[in-house]
C-alpha positions as CSV (number, residue, x, y, z in Angstrom):
1,X,0.3,0.2,0.0
2,X,1.0,3.5,-0.7
3,X,0.6,6.9,1.4
4,X,-0.9,8.5,-2.1
5,X,-3.9,5.4,-0.9
6,X,-5.0,7.4,2.6
7,X,-6.8,10.2,0.2
8,X,-9.1,7.1,-1.0
9,X,-9.7,5.3,1.7
10,X,-12.5,6.2,4.6
11,X,-13.3,3.2,6.7
12,X,-16.1,0.7,6.3
13,X,-18.3,1.5,9.5
14,X,-18.6,4.7,9.8
15,X,-17.5,6.0,7.0
16,X,-14.6,8.0,9.1
17,X,-11.8,9.8,6.7
18,X,-9.0,9.7,7.2
19,X,-7.7,7.2,8.7
20,X,-4.6,6.8,10.5
21,X,-1.5,4.8,9.5
22,X,1.1,2.8,11.8
23,X,3.7,0.9,9.5
24,X,5.8,-1.5,10.9
25,X,7.1,-2.6,7.6
26,X,7.6,-0.8,4.6
27,X,9.8,-0.6,1.6
28,X,11.0,2.0,-0.9
29,X,11.0,1.3,-4.9
30,X,14.1,2.1,-6.8
31,X,12.3,3.4,-9.8
32,X,11.4,7.1,-10.2
33,X,8.4,8.2,-10.8
34,X,7.8,11.9,-13.0
35,X,4.0,12.8,-10.6
36,X,2.9,16.2,-10.5
37,X,2.8,17.8,-6.9
38,X,0.9,17.7,-5.0
39,X,0.0,13.7,-5.8
40,X,-2.6,13.4,-3.5
41,X,-6.0,16.4,-4.3
42,X,-7.4,16.0,-0.8
43,X,-5.6,14.7,2.0
44,X,-1.7,13.6,1.7
45,X,-0.8,11.0,4.3
46,X,2.8,11.1,4.4
47,X,2.2,14.5,6.2
48,X,-1.4,13.7,7.8
49,X,-2.0,16.6,7.0
50,X,-4.6,18.2,4.8
51,X,-3.4,18.6,1.3
52,X,-4.5,22.7,1.6
53,X,-3.0,22.9,4.8
54,X,0.9,21.8,3.8
55,X,2.8,24.3,1.8
56,X,3.3,22.3,-1.6
57,X,6.7,24.0,-2.9
58,X,8.0,21.4,-0.2
59,X,6.3,18.5,-0.3
60,X,8.7,15.2,-2.1
61,X,6.1,13.6,-4.2
62,X,8.3,11.7,-5.6
63,X,9.7,10.3,-3.2
64,X,6.7,9.6,-1.2
65,X,5.3,7.8,-4.1
66,X,8.0,5.3,-4.0
67,X,7.5,4.0,-0.5
68,X,5.0,1.1,-0.4
69,X,2.9,0.9,3.3
70,X,4.5,-3.3,4.2
71,X,3.6,-4.2,6.7
72,X,0.9,-1.8,9.5
73,X,-2.3,-0.6,10.4
74,X,-4.9,1.9,9.3
75,X,-7.1,2.7,12.3
76,X,-10.0,4.7,12.2
77,X,-10.3,7.2,15.4
78,X,-13.2,7.3,15.3
79,X,-14.6,3.7,15.5
80,X,-11.8,2.6,16.7
81,X,-11.8,0.7,14.6
82,X,-8.1,-1.4,13.1
83,X,-7.7,-3.0,10.5
84,X,-4.1,-4.6,9.3
85,X,-2.2,-4.5,6.4
86,X,-0.6,-7.1,4.5
87,X,1.7,-7.6,2.4
88,X,1.4,-4.0,1.2
89,X,-2.9,-5.1,1.2
90,X,-5.5,-2.9,3.2
91,X,-7.7,-5.8,5.1
92,X,-10.7,-4.1,5.4
93,X,-13.6,-5.5,5.7
94,X,-16.8,-4.9,8.2
95,X,-17.6,-6.6,11.1
96,X,-19.3,-9.1,9.3
97,X,-16.8,-9.7,7.3
98,X,-14.5,-10.4,9.8
99,X,-16.4,-13.0,11.4
100,X,-15.2,-16.0,8.6
101,X,-13.0,-18.1,10.1
102,X,-10.0,-17.6,7.2
103,X,-10.5,-13.5,7.9
104,X,-10.2,-14.2,11.2
105,X,-7.3,-16.5,11.6
106,X,-5.2,-14.6,9.2
107,X,-5.4,-11.9,11.5
108,X,-4.5,-13.2,14.4
109,X,-2.0,-14.3,12.4
110,X,-1.0,-10.7,12.0
111,X,-1.8,-10.2,15.8
112,X,0.9,-12.3,16.7
113,X,4.1,-11.5,14.6
114,X,3.4,-7.5,15.0
115,X,1.5,-7.1,18.8
116,X,4.6,-5.9,20.6
117,X,5.6,-3.2,17.7
118,X,2.3,-1.0,17.9
119,X,1.5,1.9,19.8
120,X,0.1,1.0,22.8
121,X,-2.3,3.4,22.0
122,X,-3.1,1.4,18.9
123,X,-2.9,-2.6,21.1
124,X,-5.8,-0.4,23.3
125,X,-7.7,-0.7,20.7
126,X,-7.4,-4.3,19.5
127,X,-9.0,-6.5,21.7
């Protein structure tokens, strides 16, 4: 998952925007991207701010789009739900789908591997 995706994602349950990103593991691509500034039209996930509140001349959009979050958590600060990022893919299932054994086991495996790396405010919200 790349930071610009945060410009589009909202909580599937309460529709809150933006989501908070906690990065555990990321990689940087060596490929160069030619992007316009600002690359994101409303919300800059890298700076966690609205684009309108940023100095566009200081944005480094070219380097931002090169970074890929491999493991992390998306947190909805309104309803407290969390969504794991596994192998670069955000798994944003609604509550009813998260009860499915396959989804539940994937989340449990993720937590077993990364729980201690998450900030305490995130661990408190994860049941």
